[in-house]
N, C-alpha and C positions, 0 to 999 in steps of 0.2 A: 646677840643679837649685832649681826656682822656692820662695821663701818662699812659706809661708801669706798674707802680704797681697799679692806679686804674685798668687798666686793669685784670690784675690779679687777685685785691683784690674782682671784679665781678665776676671775673671765676669762682672762689671759692664759695662766696654768691649764683651764681645760681646753682654750682655743688650739695653744702648743700642743697640747696630747692628742688632738683631735689630728693636729699637721702630721705629725711623726705617727699615729698608727695608718694616717691616710696613704705616706709614704713608704711605711713599710711595707703595707700591705698593694699597693699598686704595684711597687716593685716585685713584690713577689709572683704578682698576676703577670706583668710584661716578660718575667725569666724564659716562659716558653709560646712557641706560636702555635697559636687554635689550629686544629684540624682542619680541612676544606675539603666539608661536605659538598660535593658539586652533583652536575647532571649533566654530562655533557653529549647525551646521544641525541638523535633528532625528535623534534616534538615535546611534547608534555613528559615527564616520567612516567611511566604506568605503576599502576597500585600493587602487581606481583613482584615479591622478593625476586630481585635478581640472580640471577644465574651463575654461579659461583664456579662451575665446573672449569678446571684445567685441560685443555683441548691439546693435541699435537697436532704441531703446524712445521710444514716443508715449504721451502721457495719453490715453487715453480713458474715454468713460463710457458705461452704457448709458441708455438709456430707465426700465427699471424702477429703477435704483438714485434716478436724478431724482423717479419717482413717487415714492419712499419716503420720498424726503428731504422732498419738498412734501407730504406726508402728514402725516408727523411736525411740519413747520412748521404745518400748518394746527392741528394737537391741541397747541399748545404750551402750556402752562399757567404762566402771570405772578402774581408775586407783587406787591402793590401797595407801591409804595416809601413808605419815610418820609418825611414831608412835607421838604422842603429840604435834604436828606440829600446830593444828588447821587452824586457816587462815592466819598462817605465810608464805604459799605458796602460796597463794591464795583460792580459794573455795576448801572448803573441801570434800571430795567425798563421805565421811560419809555420812553427810549431804545433800550432791546433791541428795546421792539415796533416803534421805527419801523426798525431794522433787519433784525427777521425781515421785516417789510411789503417792503422795498427788495428783499430776496433771493429771496422769491417773486414781487414782482411787478415788477420792475426788471432785476434783475441777470442778466446771460446769460453764464453758466457755457460756452456753447458756445464765445462766444466769448472769452472766456478760456481755453479751452483750447486755443484755436488764437494764443492769446499765447503760454502755455506753450509751445507745439509750436514756436515760429520758432525757439527756439535747440535745437543737435544735440544726444539726451539720448541715454544708453545704460545697456544693466545687464553687468554681470559677474560671476561666481561666485571669493569671495576668501573662503576660511576656511569654507567653508561655506554662507555666504549670498549673496544676490543683492545688491548694492551699484551702484545708481543714481547716476548722474551726469551732470549738461549739461558740456559740453566744446566752448567756442567760440574760434574759431581768427577770427584781424584779416580781414579783408575785404580787404586790401591794407598789403603793407610795401614801405619807399621802399626801394629799391638799398642794399644792404650792413648792412640789416637782417635781423637774427633775432627770431622771437617768443621772448618769455621767460614758461617757463611757471609762470602763478599758482594757487595753490589756495588757495581761499575754502572756509570751514568756515563756515554757519549755526549757532543756537543753539536752545534753547525757548523762547519757542512760535514760533520763527521756522521757516524752509524753504528750501529753495534758491531759493523764488520771491523771495526778500529781497536778491537781490545782478541781478534780471533790468534793473535803471533802472541801475546801474554797470559792469556788460560792456560796452554800447559805447563808454563812458569808459576804457577800458584797453584796448580791442582796437583801438580806433579813434579816441585821441584827438585826432588830429588833426581830425576832422570836426566835434568838439565844442570847438574852442577851447583845447586843453590840447595842449604839446607833447609833441610824437612822439619825441624822445630816445628812449624805451623804451618799445615795445609789446608787451603780452600773448597767448595764448592761456590761458584763463581756463577751468579748471576747477571746479564745481560739484559736492561728492557730496552725499547726502540721507546724513546719520547714520544707518546702522545701527538700526532702529526709527522710525524721522523719514518722514517723504513716502512715495518709491516703494524705498527701498533694505528690504529683509526684516529685521524684528526678529529678533534672536539665541533661539536656541531654550533657550539655559540660562542658567544664571546667571551673574556675575560680570564679564560685559560692558561696561567703564568706557573712561574716557578714553584710557588705553593701548591697550587693546585695540583702538578705536575709529582711533588713531594709528599702531597698525601694521598695519589695513587700508589706511590712504588712503597708505601709504608703498608699498607694496604696489602701489596702485591707479595710484601714481605712477610706479613703476618698471615696471610694465606697460606703463604708453601710452609708456615710452620716455625717460622723463626723471629721468636720472641726476643733474640739477641742479635745483633748483625755489625758486620763493619760496611763500610762505604767507602767510595772512592771516586771522583771527579775533576775533571778539567773543563772547559769552556763552560759551559748551561749546567753542565755535571758538577761543577763547584757549587754552582748559586741553587741546585736544585739537593743537593747531598748537604749543603749549608743547613739549607731550610729543613730537613729532616733533622739534622741534628738540632734544630731549636724546636723543632714539633716535638721528638721522640728522646730528647736526650737518656732517658733511663732505659731505651731496648737499644741505643747504638752504642756499640764497646770501644771505637775509634772510628774518626774521619781521615783520610790519606787523602789531601789536595795536591795537583800539580799547577795549579792554578789558583793564587789566592788573592783576589780585588778586592780592597776595599773602598767601596761606595760611601761611605759617612768620613768628608775629610774637614777635620776640625783645624784650630789656629796652629795646631803645635806641629801638626803636617805642614803646613804652611810657611812654617817656622821653618823646619828640617829640608823642603827644598830650597829656600833661599839662601841658608847658613852651611847645609849639613854637608857641603864640598870642603866646605875650611874646617869647619867643629864635627868632625863624624862620630867623634865619643860623647859629644854633648847631647846625640840625639839619638844614641845605640847604634849607628851605621858601622859596619866592619866595612874593611877595606874592598873586596866586593862587591858590594852594595854602591859602595860610589862609583867602582868603574863600570858597574852596568847602569846607573841612572845619570851620570853627570857627563856632558852639560844637559840639564833639564829639559831645555829648550830644544833641543836637537831629540834627547833619546826618550822625554814624555812626551811634551806638547807637538813637537811638529809630527814624532811619528804617529800619535793620537789622531793628528788631522791627516796625517796622509792614509792613514790605513782603516777609518771608520764611516767612509763615504756608504760603504754598504748598510752599514746597520743605520745610518738615518733614514736612506728608503724602505727600509725592510721595519724599521719603528714608525713610518708614517703609512708610505702606501704597499704593503708587501705585495698585494694582488697584483697590483698594475706591471711591474717588471717580472712578477712571478707567473703572470700569462706567457709571459715569451719564452720563457725559461720551460717552462711546460710543454712548449710545440716543439722547440727544437732544442733535441739533444746535443747539435755542435753547441748551442748556445749554453747548455748547462752545463757541458764540460768547459767552456772558457770561464764561466763564474764562477765554480768551485775549484778547479785548478788553480786558478790566481792566489786563491785562500792556503791553498798546499804548497806555494812556492812560496811567497812571500813570509808566514806565519811561521814558515820551518827555518828560513834563515831570510831576515831583510833584504842583503846583501847580496839574495836570488835575483835580485830586480835587475840587477848590473848583467843579466845571464840571457841569448834569446829563446832558449830552452827552459828558462824560468828556474834551472838545478833543479827539475823536480823529479832525474831521474840520479839523483846523486843519494837521496834516502829513500825514494821507492822506487816500486818496479811498475811497468804501466799495469798490468795486471791488478795489483791492488788499489790502483787511482783510479781504474773503469769500475771495479767493481763494488766501488763506494758510490760513482756516480751513478751504476747500474739500478743500484739497489732505491736512489731517488727516480732516476725515469721508471722502471718497471712498477713501482707503485703510486706514481703521480703525485708524489708529497713536496715538492720543493715548493708551494704555495704556502702550505699549512705549517712549515717546519719555518717558511719564513715569519709567519703570523707571532711566531713567539718572541721575537721582537718587539712586536709592537704592544703585546700584551704584557710585559714586564717593562716597557721603557716608556709608555703612551704617557704615563704617572709623573714623568720625570728620575731622576735619578737619586735617591738616598733619603725619600721621604716615604717609604711604606716602612710596614711596623717592621719587618725583618731585617731590614735596612741599621734600624735601632737596635736590636737585640744582640746580643754575645752570645758566642759558643764556648760553652764549658765540657764539650765533651773533649777527650784525650784526640790532638791533633799533631797528622804529620804532614809536611809540606817539603814537595820537593820543588824547589825554584830550579827550573830548567834555562841557560843562559841566553838562548836565542827568542824566548816567550816575549810578547810584543812590549808588554810594560812588566817593569820589576816592582813586585812589591816585597821592601825590606823586612825581617823580622819582628825589628822593633815598630813597623806599621801593622803588619798583621796579628800581633798579639792584644792588640787594644778590641779586637773583634773576636779574633779564637784564644780565649784567656787561659788555654792550656796545653800550649804547645809542647811537645816532649821531644819533636823532631822535625827541625827545619835543615835540609840538608841545599847547599850549591852543588847542583849537578855538572858535573863537566864536560856534557855537552846536550845538544837535543833545543828542540823550539814544542810550538805551540804543542803537535798533535804526537804527543811524548808515549802512549800505548804502542802504535802503528812506526815511529819512527826508531825508538828505544825503547825496545821493551824488556831486555836484562836490566838495565839501569833503574826503569822505574818498579817490575820486579823486584830488585834487591832491596828498593828501598820500601815499598809497602813491607815486603817479610822483616826488616831491623824494628820497622816501627812497629809492628803487631808484635813483634818476640818480645819488644821493650812491653806496649799494653799488657800481655800478659802475663811478663813474668813478677811485674809489680802490680797486677792485677788494677791498673789505674782507672779503671771506668769504675771501679767501686768507691774512688776517693772525689768522684765528681761533685 
């Protein structure tokens, strides 16, 4: 017969054992993000199975649409800017007049449609909505090589067109003076509600929903293993995809790696990292980009995040105006291409927009928003992702164990040091401070980004790192 003390001791051991088993199993369950099975089409989900056909797609515009656009541009009302205000108050209307004049008189949309259609495009129905994507295969493959599938995801206010300059560098690297050790077939989908992807008809379509849709897309295309690359919302969608399907993703490459869960160590590194960088794993370049943190962190966020607050709360209100006025839409989008490329550009009357881009490329991106009428649905993505707060969703708490490469561009709005990133991305195999460039890296610096993707994948492939996750 057990003594009372023995029974109590046995109960303690059983309780401890139960706790250990609980934490072991709950941790295991938390390691992956659940696939989000949704129905985003109109009305009730039909009983019939979804049509999984992949259909060819081409961008087309009618004369009526163009006539309507030009009428609206002709009737645009401009507000005189403050003297010497440059881009400090947003898009300067002196420069906006020039853009509208170019749009009406010189910009050749029909020629740009041909540019858009030079790469094969498709649509397929996933979870009730039509998903648009560009799918480019290599023009040639050296003997013994096979193309590696690479999913590339854009953000706001960009589009699939952001990748048009980098696609040939990845599908045919040798012709552009790059290593052809690894050659890709590139898949660039439009996020649902952006460009030519149908907008969700129901609330709560967030980054996890988009990751689930793109996961289904890659499987439908026959890719059981693939790489993924993204910046802006593409960063979060590809991160969620890595959390959802770690055994299918060979590697994750990011040109933005934000950390949403900030702990005490982060706070301490913000306060003391400038003085004791080594203590927090900061390099000299981290210190240069981050400090003084009040100016380069907090003030910069306050200065540049007003749009996000609007879009995360009442996107449809401001969206109505943008969807009705092409000049207003251009002003709203061009401002981001100015300050997010280089914050110092707000000191210039033209916002420095033509220093890194040309008007044809900028207007092609704007036209994708205009002709598809997607600006409101694109802005809603902020509300769906941010309405429950930052850092408190399941994916915020999960780490990423997929081999990760990070290209850190110096003019990105907020710098994330490797020491911070590796708390989230536990398997960083490549982290590079890029010599120049900002937020829209694929469009602004396609060669730099392509080189970084190629070296990252070469490392992953050579060491077969995806097998060691």
